[in-house]
C-alpha positions as CSV (number, residue, x, y, z in Angstrom):
1,M,38.8,-166.4,-13.7
2,A,42.5,-167.5,-13.5
3,A,42.1,-169.9,-16.4
4,P,41.2,-167.3,-19.1
5,D,44.1,-165.0,-17.9
6,N,46.5,-168.0,-18.3
7,Q,45.1,-168.8,-21.7
8,A,45.4,-165.2,-22.8
9,F,49.0,-165.1,-21.5
10,A,49.9,-168.3,-23.3
11,L,48.3,-167.1,-26.5
12,R,50.2,-163.8,-26.3
13,Q,53.5,-165.7,-25.8
14,L,52.7,-167.9,-28.8
15,V,51.9,-164.9,-31.0
16,E,55.1,-163.2,-29.9
17,E,57.2,-166.3,-30.6
18,L,55.7,-166.7,-34.0
19,A,56.3,-163.1,-34.8
20,A,60.0,-163.4,-33.7
21,Q,60.3,-166.5,-35.9
22,L,58.7,-164.7,-38.9
23,R,61.1,-161.7,-38.5
24,S,64.0,-164.1,-38.3
25,G,62.8,-165.8,-41.5
26,V,62.4,-162.5,-43.3
27,D,65.9,-161.5,-42.4
28,K,67.3,-164.7,-43.8
29,L,65.3,-164.3,-47.0
30,T,66.5,-160.8,-47.5
31,E,70.2,-161.9,-47.1
32,L,69.8,-164.8,-49.5
33,P,69.9,-162.8,-52.8
34,Q,73.0,-160.8,-51.6
35,E,74.8,-164.0,-50.6
36,T,74.0,-165.7,-53.9
37,G,75.1,-162.7,-55.9
38,E,78.4,-162.5,-53.9
39,R,79.0,-166.2,-54.4
40,I,78.4,-166.0,-58.1
41,A,80.6,-162.9,-58.4
42,H,83.4,-164.7,-56.5
43,E,83.1,-167.8,-58.8
44,L,83.4,-165.6,-61.8
45,G,86.5,-163.9,-60.4
46,L,84.9,-160.5,-59.9
47,V,85.9,-158.3,-57.1
48,R,83.7,-156.1,-54.8
49,R,83.9,-152.3,-55.1
50,E,85.6,-152.1,-51.7
51,E,88.3,-154.4,-52.8
52,L,88.9,-152.5,-56.0
53,D,89.0,-149.2,-54.1
54,S,91.5,-150.6,-51.7
55,L,93.8,-151.8,-54.5
56,E,93.5,-148.5,-56.3
57,L,94.6,-146.7,-53.2
58,R,97.5,-149.0,-52.6
59,L,98.6,-148.7,-56.2
60,A,98.5,-144.9,-55.9
61,Q,100.6,-145.0,-52.7
62,L,103.2,-147.3,-54.4
63,E,103.3,-145.0,-57.4
64,H,103.9,-142.0,-55.2
65,R,106.7,-143.7,-53.3
66,L,108.3,-144.8,-56.5
67,K,108.1,-141.2,-57.8
68,L,109.8,-140.0,-54.6
69,L,112.6,-142.5,-55.0
70,E,113.2,-141.6,-58.6
71,Q,113.4,-137.9,-57.7
72,R,115.8,-138.6,-54.9
73,D,118.1,-140.7,-57.2
74,A,118.0,-138.1,-60.1
């Protein structure tokens, strides 16, 4: 009776290992289009939305500081 239990255990481990490998492969496949798109955008000189938002905020801060300096000197 011990042999069938060991076989079932070994089979269960094999199935769990294959399932883990499959999940890992699916994760890699879902990341591939995003990575490809980001690489192409970078090669074309495009920026991501987060980068643009950050630059717009920085520009607005600089414009505000400049305005304060101009008002102080006036």
